[in-house]
N, C-alpha and C positions, 0 to 999 in steps of 0.2 A: 382244450375243453374235454370233459368226460364224454359228451355225446359223439364227438369226432372219433374218439378212441373206440367206442362201441360200434360205430358205423363201419370203421375200417376192419374191425374184428369180424363183423357180420359179413362184409364183402369177401373177406378171406375165407371164411367158413363156406360160403356158398360156392366160391370158385373151386375150393378143394372138393366139395361134395359133387359138383358138376363133373369135374375131371375124373373122379373115381367111378361114378355110376352112369355117365351118359351112354356108354356102350351097352348097358344092360336094360335100358328103359324100354318098356313095351309101348307099342303105338296105338293100341286099342284101349282107351282110358277116358275117364271123365274126371274133371277137377271141380272143386268147390260145389259139389252136388248137394243140393238141398233136398231132404226127404221129409215129408209130412205124412203120418199115417194115423189111422184110428184103429186101435186093437179090437179084438172081439169082445173085450171087456168094456169097450166104449171110452178108452183112454186115448187122448190125443197126444201124440209124441212127434217131435221133430228134431232134426239135427243136420249139420252141414259136414259133409265128408271132405277131407282134404283131397283125396284121390282114390279112385276105384279103377283097378286094372282088370281087364278081361283077357284071360289067357286060355283059349280053347275051352276046356271044361273047368278051369280053375278061376276063382275070383279073389283078388287081393284088395282088401280095404286098407289104405295106408293113411296113417296120421303122422305128420311131421312134428318132431319135438326139438326144443332147444334145451340146453343145460347138459350137465354131465350125466351120461347114461348109468354110471355106477351108483349115483344117488337115487336113481329111479327103480332100483331092484325091488324094494319093498312094495312099490306102487304096482308092480307087474304081477304080484303073487295072486293066485286064485284063492277062493275062500278057504280058510283054515280055522283052527281053534282060536287063534289070536285075533284074526280079522274074519269074522263069519260071512261078511259080504265081499271079501277080497279087497285088494289094493285099489286105489282110485283109477289107475290106468286099466286094470283088469275090468273094473266096472264100466269104464268108458268103452272098452272093446265089447263087452257083453251088451251094452246099450246099443251100440252101432250094429252089432250082429242082429239084434232084435229089430231095429229099424229097417235094416236091409231085407231081412227075411219077411217082415210084414209087408213091405212095399212090393217086393218082387216075387213073393211066394216061392222063393228058392229053397232047395233042401240044404242041409248043413254040410253035406259031404265034401264040397269043394270050395269052401269059404275059409279064408285065412286073414287074420288081422295082423298088420305089421306096424310097429312103432319104429319110425325111421328118424334116428337122432342125427341132426345136421352138424352138431358140434363134435369135435373129436373127444374120445374118451380121456386122452391125456393131451395137454397142450403142446407137448414136445413131439408128439407123433401125429401129424396131420392126417395120416392115412387110417388112424384108429377110429374109423366111423363104425357105428354099431346099428344093427337092425335087430329088433326083438319081435319074434313071431309068437302069436297066441292063437291057438285053435281051441274053440270052446265047444264042448259036447252038447248034444241035444238035451241031455239031463241037466247040465248046468244052465242052459237057456231057460228051461222050464222052472228051475229054482229062481233064476233071476226075474222071470215074469212075476212070480209071487211077491218078490220084493217091490217091483214096480207097482203092482196092484195095491200092496199095503201102503206104500208111500202116497199113492194117489188118493186112497181113502182118507189118510191122515190130512192131506191137503184140503180135501173137500170138507172135512170136519174142523178145519182150522186148528189142528193139533200140532202146534209148532213148539211145544214145551220140552221136547226131548232132544237129546243130542248124543254125541259120542261119550261125553263124560271126561274126556282128556283135559288136563289142566291147561294145556297150550292151545286148546281149540277156541278160536275167536267166536264161533257161533254159540258154543255153550256159555261162554263168558257174557255174550250179549244177552242171552236168555236170562241168565241169573241177574244181570244188571237191570234188564227191562222189568223182570218180576219185582225187583226191589223198588224200582221207580214207580211201578204200578201200585204197589202196596202203599208207598208214601202218598201218592196221589189220592188213593181211596181213603186213606186216613185223614187227609186234609179236607176232602169233600164231606166226610161225616161230621166234622167239627162245626 
């Protein structure tokens, strides 16, 4: 059965991951940490952190990922001309930075976000486990806060009609289809 194959693969990945990193684990940590904050703008945010490590003056926020790390490269990119809000993993890191900083009132100087991929980069090299670190600057966090405020205002105004515009985007297709269905419904009501 397919499920047995995936279960065996998952157990193998976790065993390899454990063997590679067990000696490097820090003992001062929190796992599955839920953080809920209200920003100065009155926006309620929450998230669950996979792991937070406390290393003297340094703090690591760790998010575990499955899948091939090579395929995640574009998701890790910071804002640029093609993706003005950055890749989805970069935005996740920025959001978690924001949550952590709002809750703890920490400075940015010793905070690092790590995406820890538990599957090997290549199936033939079980030791090819990848960790990708992201450090987000204070300026980037300030820009990200503007995005959060903008999105919050759109949610409050029920402005859900815009999307990324990419043809493969499920959300954009849903909005187009929903608008079409709404137009048909309105047409039928008027008759």
